[in-house]
C-alpha positions as a Markdown table, in Angstrom:
| # | Residue | x | y | z |
|---|---|---|---|---|
| 1 | Met | -123.0 | -34.8 | 18.6 |
| 2 | Ser | -122.3 | -37.8 | 16.0 |
| 3 | Gly | -124.7 | -37.4 | 13.3 |
| 4 | Gly | -126.0 | -34.2 | 14.3 |
| 5 | Val | -126.0 | -30.9 | 12.8 |
| 6 | Gln | -123.6 | -28.1 | 14.4 |
| 7 | Thr | -125.6 | -24.8 | 14.9 |
| 8 | Gly | -123.8 | -21.6 | 14.3 |
| 9 | Tyr | -123.1 | -18.8 | 11.6 |
| 10 | Val | -123.2 | -19.7 | 8.2 |
| 11 | Pro | -122.4 | -17.2 | 5.5 |
| 12 | Gln | -124.8 | -16.3 | 2.8 |
| 13 | Thr | -123.9 | -17.8 | -0.5 |
| 14 | Gly | -127.1 | -17.2 | -2.4 |
| 15 | Pro | -128.2 | -14.5 | -4.7 |
| 16 | Gly | -129.0 | -12.3 | -1.6 |
| 17 | Ala | -125.3 | -12.2 | -0.5 |
| 18 | Pro | -123.8 | -8.7 | -0.4 |
| 19 | Ala | -121.0 | -7.9 | -3.1 |
| 20 | Pro | -117.6 | -7.7 | -2.1 |
| 21 | Thr | -116.5 | -4.0 | -1.0 |
| 22 | Arg | -114.5 | -2.4 | -3.9 |
| 23 | Arg | -111.7 | 0.0 | -3.0 |
| 24 | Pro | -111.3 | 2.7 | -5.6 |
| 25 | Trp | -108.5 | 4.5 | -3.8 |
| 26 | Leu | -106.2 | 1.3 | -4.0 |
| 27 | Ile | -106.6 | 1.1 | -7.9 |
| 28 | Val | -105.9 | 4.5 | -7.9 |
| 29 | Ala | -102.8 | 4.5 | -6.0 |
| 30 | Thr | -101.4 | 1.5 | -8.0 |
| 31 | Val | -101.9 | 3.5 | -11.3 |
| 32 | Ala | -100.3 | 6.6 | -9.8 |
| 33 | Trp | -97.5 | 4.4 | -8.5 |
| 34 | Ala | -96.8 | 2.6 | -11.9 |
| 35 | Leu | -96.8 | 6.1 | -13.7 |
| 36 | Leu | -94.4 | 7.4 | -11.4 |
| 37 | Leu | -92.0 | 4.5 | -11.9 |
| 38 | Ala | -92.4 | 4.8 | -15.6 |
| 39 | Leu | -91.5 | 8.6 | -15.2 |
| 40 | Leu | -88.3 | 8.2 | -13.0 |
| 41 | Val | -87.0 | 5.5 | -15.5 |
| 42 | Trp | -87.6 | 7.9 | -18.5 |
| 43 | Ile | -85.7 | 10.8 | -16.5 |
| 44 | Ser | -82.8 | 8.5 | -15.7 |
| 45 | Val | -82.4 | 7.2 | -19.3 |
| 46 | Arg | -82.6 | 10.7 | -20.6 |
| 47 | Asp | -80.1 | 12.3 | -18.0 |
| 48 | Asp | -78.0 | 9.9 | -16.2 |
| 49 | Pro | -74.6 | 8.8 | -17.8 |
| 50 | Pro | -74.4 | 5.4 | -19.1 |
| 51 | Thr | -73.4 | 2.6 | -16.4 |
| 52 | Val | -72.6 | 0.0 | -18.8 |
| 53 | Arg | -70.8 | -0.4 | -22.1 |
| 54 | Glu | -74.4 | -1.5 | -23.8 |
| 55 | Gln | -75.9 | 1.7 | -23.2 |
| 56 | Arg | -73.6 | 3.2 | -25.9 |
| 57 | Thr | -73.6 | 2.4 | -29.4 |
| 58 | Ile | -70.7 | 2.3 | -31.9 |
| 59 | Ala | -72.0 | 5.6 | -33.5 |
| 60 | Glu | -72.0 | 7.3 | -29.9 |
| 61 | Ala | -68.6 | 5.7 | -29.1 |
| 62 | Gly | -67.0 | 7.0 | -32.3 |
| 63 | Pro | -65.9 | 10.6 | -31.6 |
| 64 | Val | -64.6 | 9.3 | -28.1 |
| 65 | Val | -62.4 | 6.8 | -30.2 |
| 66 | Asp | -61.4 | 9.5 | -32.7 |
| 67 | Arg | -60.3 | 12.0 | -29.8 |
| 68 | Ala | -58.5 | 9.4 | -28.0 |
| 69 | Ala | -56.4 | 8.4 | -31.3 |
| 70 | Gly | -55.6 | 12.4 | -31.3 |
| 71 | Glu | -54.4 | 12.3 | -27.8 |
| 72 | Leu | -52.2 | 8.9 | -28.4 |
| 73 | Val | -50.7 | 10.9 | -31.6 |
| 74 | Ala | -50.0 | 14.0 | -29.4 |
| 75 | Ala | -48.5 | 11.6 | -26.7 |
| 76 | Gly | -46.3 | 9.7 | -29.1 |
| 77 | Gly | -44.6 | 13.0 | -30.3 |
| 78 | Thr | -41.9 | 12.8 | -33.0 |
| 79 | Ala | -42.0 | 8.7 | -32.8 |
| 80 | Leu | -45.5 | 8.9 | -34.7 |
| 81 | Leu | -45.2 | 6.6 | -37.7 |
| 82 | Glu | -49.0 | 6.2 | -39.1 |
| 83 | Leu | -52.6 | 6.4 | -38.6 |
| 84 | Thr | -54.6 | 3.4 | -39.5 |
| 85 | Pro | -58.0 | 3.3 | -40.7 |
| 86 | Ala | -60.8 | 2.5 | -38.2 |
| 87 | Arg | -62.3 | -0.9 | -38.3 |
| 88 | Val | -65.7 | -2.0 | -37.4 |
| 89 | Glu | -65.9 | -5.8 | -36.9 |
| 90 | Arg | -69.5 | -7.1 | -36.6 |
| 91 | Gly | -70.3 | -10.6 | -35.1 |
| 92 | Cys | -69.8 | -10.1 | -31.4 |
| 93 | Arg | -72.9 | -10.6 | -29.1 |
| 94 | Val | -74.0 | -7.6 | -26.6 |
| 95 | Thr | -76.3 | -10.2 | -25.2 |
| 96 | Pro | -77.5 | -13.6 | -26.1 |
| 97 | Phe | -80.2 | -12.2 | -28.4 |
| 98 | Ala | -78.6 | -9.1 | -29.8 |
| 99 | Ala | -75.4 | -8.6 | -32.2 |
| 100 | Gly | -73.1 | -6.1 | -31.9 |
| 101 | Ala | -69.6 | -4.7 | -33.2 |
| 102 | Val | -66.3 | -3.7 | -32.0 |
| 103 | Leu | -64.6 | -0.3 | -33.4 |
| 104 | Thr | -60.8 | 0.0 | -32.8 |
| 105 | Arg | -58.3 | 2.5 | -34.3 |
| 106 | His | -54.5 | 1.9 | -34.2 |
| 107 | Val | -51.7 | 4.6 | -33.9 |
| 108 | Trp | -48.2 | 3.2 | -34.6 |
| 109 | Leu | -45.0 | 4.7 | -33.3 |
| 110 | Ala | -41.4 | 3.8 | -33.9 |
| 111 | Ala | -38.9 | 2.6 | -31.0 |
| 112 | Ala | -35.2 | 3.0 | -30.9 |
| 113 | Gly | -33.6 | -0.4 | -30.6 |
| 114 | Gly | -34.6 | -1.5 | -27.0 |
| 115 | Gly | -36.4 | 1.6 | -26.1 |
| 116 | Glu | -40.1 | 0.3 | -26.1 |
| 117 | Arg | -40.5 | 0.4 | -22.3 |
| 118 | Asp | -39.3 | 4.1 | -22.2 |
| 119 | Leu | -41.4 | 5.0 | -25.2 |
| 120 | Leu | -44.4 | 3.6 | -23.8 |
| 121 | Glu | -43.8 | 5.1 | -20.3 |
| 122 | Gly | -43.4 | 8.2 | -22.0 |
| 123 | Val | -46.7 | 7.9 | -24.0 |
| 124 | Ala | -48.5 | 7.2 | -20.6 |
| 125 | Asp | -47.0 | 9.9 | -18.8 |
| 126 | Arg | -48.3 | 12.5 | -21.3 |
| 127 | Leu | -51.8 | 11.0 | -21.6 |
| 128 | Pro | -54.5 | 12.7 | -19.4 |
| 129 | Ala | -54.4 | 12.2 | -15.8 |
| 130 | Asp | -58.0 | 10.9 | -15.6 |
| 131 | Trp | -57.0 | 8.0 | -18.1 |
| 132 | Arg | -54.9 | 6.4 | -15.2 |
| 133 | Ala | -52.7 | 5.1 | -17.8 |
| 134 | Gly | -49.8 | 2.6 | -16.7 |
| 135 | Val | -47.1 | 0.3 | -18.2 |
| 136 | Arg | -46.1 | -3.1 | -16.7 |
| 137 | Thr | -44.7 | -6.5 | -17.8 |
| 138 | Thr | -47.4 | -9.1 | -18.0 |
| 139 | Thr | -47.3 | -12.7 | -18.9 |
| 140 | Asp | -47.8 | -11.6 | -22.6 |
| 141 | Gly | -44.9 | -9.0 | -22.5 |
| 142 | Leu | -44.9 | -5.1 | -22.1 |
| 143 | Arg | -48.1 | -3.6 | -22.2 |
| 144 | Leu | -49.6 | 0.0 | -21.6 |
| 145 | Arg | -53.3 | 0.1 | -20.5 |
| 146 | Ala | -55.6 | 3.2 | -20.0 |
| 147 | Asp | -58.9 | 4.2 | -19.8 |
| 148 | Ala | -60.2 | 6.7 | -22.3 |
| 149 | Gly | -63.7 | 7.2 | -20.6 |
| 150 | Glu | -67.0 | 5.8 | -21.9 |
| 151 | Phe | -65.9 | 2.4 | -21.7 |
| 152 | Val | -63.1 | 2.9 | -24.4 |
| 153 | Thr | -59.8 | 1.3 | -23.5 |
| 154 | Val | -56.4 | 1.9 | -24.7 |
| 155 | Thr | -53.6 | -0.7 | -25.0 |
| 156 | Gly | -50.2 | -0.7 | -26.2 |
| 157 | Arg | -47.5 | -3.1 | -27.0 |
| 158 | Pro | -44.3 | -3.7 | -29.0 |
| 159 | Val | -44.6 | -5.9 | -32.0 |
| 160 | Gly | -41.2 | -7.2 | -32.4 |
| 161 | Asp | -39.9 | -5.1 | -35.6 |
| 162 | Gly | -39.1 | -1.8 | -33.7 |
| 163 | Arg | -42.7 | -0.5 | -33.9 |
| 164 | Val | -45.1 | -0.1 | -30.9 |
| 165 | Arg | -48.9 | -0.4 | -31.8 |
| 166 | Leu | -51.2 | 1.7 | -29.7 |
| 167 | Thr | -54.8 | 0.7 | -29.8 |
| 168 | Val | -58.1 | 2.3 | -29.2 |
| 169 | Asp | -61.0 | 0.0 | -28.5 |
| 170 | Thr | -64.7 | 0.2 | -27.9 |
| 171 | Gly | -65.4 | -3.4 | -26.8 |
| 172 | Cys | -68.4 | -5.1 | -28.0 |
| 173 | Arg | -71.5 | -2.7 | -28.3 |
| 174 | Pro | -74.8 | -1.9 | -30.2 |
| 175 | Val | -74.2 | -0.6 | -34.0 |
| 176 | Gly | -76.5 | 2.1 | -33.9 |
| 177 | Ala | -76.0 | 4.3 | -36.9 |
| 178 | Gly | -72.5 | 2.8 | -37.4 |
| 179 | Tyr | -69.2 | 4.6 | -37.6 |
| 180 | Thr | -68.5 | 7.3 | -40.4 |
| 181 | Pro | -65.0 | 8.9 | -40.3 |
| 182 | Ala | -65.0 | 12.7 | -40.9 |
| 183 | Pro | -64.4 | 13.7 | -44.4 |
| 184 | Ala | -60.7 | 15.0 | -44.7 |
| 185 | Ala | -58.5 | 16.2 | -47.6 |
| 186 | Ala | -54.7 | 15.6 | -47.7 |
| 187 | Gly | -52.1 | 18.3 | -46.8 |
| 188 | Pro | -48.2 | 18.3 | -47.4 |
| 189 | Glu | -48.1 | 14.5 | -47.1 |
| 190 | Ala | -49.6 | 14.0 | -50.2 |
| 191 | Gly | -46.8 | 15.4 | -52.1 |
| 192 | Val | -44.2 | 13.4 | -50.2 |
| 193 | Leu | -46.2 | 10.3 | -50.6 |
| 194 | Ala | -46.1 | 11.0 | -54.3 |
| 195 | Asp | -42.2 | 11.4 | -54.4 |
| 196 | Ala | -42.1 | 8.0 | -52.7 |
| 197 | Leu | -44.3 | 6.2 | -55.2 |
| 198 | Arg | -42.3 | 7.5 | -57.9 |
| 199 | Ala | -39.1 | 6.2 | -56.2 |
| 200 | Leu | -40.7 | 2.8 | -56.0 |
| 201 | Asp | -42.0 | 3.1 | -59.8 |
| 202 | Arg | -45.5 | 3.1 | -58.7 |
| 203 | Pro | -46.5 | 6.7 | -59.8 |
| 204 | Asp | -50.0 | 5.3 | -61.1 |
| 205 | Asp | -51.3 | 3.4 | -58.3 |
| 206 | Pro | -55.0 | 4.1 | -57.0 |
| 207 | Ala | -55.8 | 7.6 | -55.2 |
| 208 | Pro | -54.6 | 7.1 | -51.8 |
| 209 | Glu | -56.8 | 7.1 | -48.7 |
| 210 | Val | -56.7 | 10.0 | -46.0 |
| 211 | Val | -57.0 | 8.9 | -42.3 |
| 212 | Thr | -57.2 | 11.8 | -39.6 |
| 213 | Ala | -57.3 | 12.2 | -35.9 |
| 214 | Pro | -58.1 | 15.4 | -34.0 |
| 215 | Cys | -55.4 | 16.9 | -32.0 |
| 216 | Pro | -56.1 | 17.9 | -28.3 |
| 217 | Gly | -54.7 | 21.4 | -28.9 |
| 218 | Gly | -56.5 | 21.8 | -32.1 |
| 219 | Gly | -55.8 | 21.0 | -35.6 |
| 220 | Val | -55.4 | 17.5 | -36.9 |
| 221 | Ala | -52.9 | 14.8 | -37.6 |
| 222 | Arg | -53.0 | 12.9 | -40.9 |
| 223 | Thr | -52.0 | 9.8 | -42.5 |
| 224 | Val | -52.2 | 9.6 | -46.4 |
| 225 | Arg | -51.7 | 5.7 | -47.2 |
| 226 | Ala | -51.8 | 3.8 | -50.4 |
| 227 | Ala | -52.1 | -0.1 | -51.0 |
| 228 | Val | -48.8 | -1.0 | -52.6 |
| 229 | Asp | -47.8 | -4.4 | -53.0 |
| 230 | Leu | -44.0 | -4.4 | -52.3 |
| 231 | Asp | -41.2 | -7.2 | -51.8 |
| 232 | Pro | -39.6 | -7.2 | -48.5 |
| 233 | Gly | -36.4 | -5.4 | -48.7 |
| 234 | Ala | -37.1 | -3.6 | -51.9 |
| 235 | Pro | -38.2 | 0.0 | -50.2 |
| 236 | Ala | -35.0 | 0.3 | -48.4 |
| 237 | Gly | -32.9 | 0.5 | -51.7 |
| 238 | Ala | -35.7 | 2.6 | -53.6 |
| 239 | Leu | -36.1 | 5.2 | -51.0 |
| 240 | Ala | -32.9 | 5.4 | -49.2 |
| 241 | Pro | -31.8 | 8.6 | -51.3 |
| 242 | Leu | -35.1 | 10.2 | -50.0 |
| 243 | Ala | -34.0 | 9.8 | -46.5 |
| 244 | Ala | -31.8 | 12.7 | -46.2 |
| 245 | Asp | -31.0 | 12.1 | -42.3 |
| 246 | Gly | -31.1 | 8.4 | -42.6 |
| 247 | Pro | -33.9 | 5.8 | -41.7 |
| 248 | Ile | -35.7 | 6.0 | -38.5 |
| 249 | Leu | -36.7 | 2.4 | -39.0 |
| 250 | Asp | -35.3 | -0.4 | -41.2 |
| 251 | Gly | -36.4 | -3.8 | -40.4 |
| 252 | Pro | -37.3 | -6.7 | -42.4 |
| 253 | Glu | -41.1 | -5.5 | -43.0 |
| 254 | Ala | -40.9 | -1.8 | -42.5 |
| 255 | Tyr | -38.9 | 0.8 | -43.4 |
| 256 | Ala | -39.4 | 4.6 | -42.6 |
| 257 | Tyr | -37.9 | 8.2 | -42.9 |
| 258 | Arg | -38.5 | 11.8 | -42.4 |
| 259 | Ala | -39.1 | 14.2 | -45.3 |
| 260 | Gly | -39.2 | 17.5 | -43.1 |
| 261 | Ser | -42.3 | 17.3 | -40.8 |
| 262 | Val | -43.5 | 14.2 | -42.7 |
| 263 | Thr | -43.0 | 10.5 | -41.7 |
| 264 | Val | -43.0 | 7.9 | -44.4 |
| 265 | Leu | -43.3 | 4.2 | -44.0 |
| 266 | Ala | -43.3 | 1.6 | -46.4 |
| 267 | Asp | -44.9 | -1.7 | -44.6 |
| 268 | Thr | -44.3 | -4.9 | -46.6 |
| 269 | Thr | -46.4 | -7.1 | -44.2 |
| 270 | Ala | -48.3 | -9.8 | -46.1 |
| 271 | Asp | -51.9 | -9.0 | -44.6 |
| 272 | Asp | -51.5 | -5.1 | -45.2 |
| 273 | Pro | -48.8 | -3.9 | -47.6 |
| 274 | His | -48.8 | -0.2 | -48.0 |
| 275 | Leu | -47.0 | 3.1 | -48.2 |
| 276 | Ala | -48.1 | 5.9 | -45.9 |
| 277 | Ala | -46.9 | 9.6 | -45.2 |
| 278 | Thr | -48.1 | 11.2 | -41.9 |
| 279 | Thr | -47.9 | 14.4 | -40.3 |
| 280 | Pro | -48.3 | 14.8 | -36.7 |
| 281 | Cys | -50.1 | 17.3 | -34.4 |
| 282 | Pro | -49.3 | 20.8 | -34.8 |
| 283 | His | -46.9 | 22.1 | -32.0 |
| 284 | Pro | -48.8 | 24.5 | -29.6 |
């Protein structure tokens, strides 16, 4: 049939061709499905707990960090030396496109000579069971690790001068409204700190800073601290007359003693020299 024209059906393409059949029910179903998905996502965001750290801001994590610091104070018992102010460090990346910050708090304890492991294990045993706290020797040395919940971690380590540092850390997350510590007034530790400042011949130093942590059984633990630039070794001679029962810590960069229920620490480290007076959590 070369050169011929095949006969058969030829679809209409001209003006008289019928329009494609529309399916309104398909459009309605698609819109309804999209609305349903949007509703389910909104309910999940509103009601479900966060599944990654990036879903909690620094502002939301702040109370968790403060409560964790209080738990550490209570677990540290009579070994408590001081609470240090919270730090918010910006500059980390939550995602490649979003900047974030890390909130940390430290609780410092005094360890008797060679007793760092016993101290850390005692702290781990007294922390809440759901924190799953444990102590082990790693390639970096002795470490305590625990999970305070809501993606807040707790670590602990000896620092080599008779002290143990416990750290509460949020990891990098959105800043949100930021972290604002709860306002607090000093208690009996303020008078003890004033006595130590006079002994060091520094009675006119600036007003001290008050740092607190809520105790798990009620009440608060407090540290009142003043920035004091001291020569290493100077606090031991000046403060020894106030240490009626002798020092609980006497090292090259730290000297500590108790005055009743208040612990006084003179820290001469170069990056943060200060004098602190601390009251622990009240006994239940």
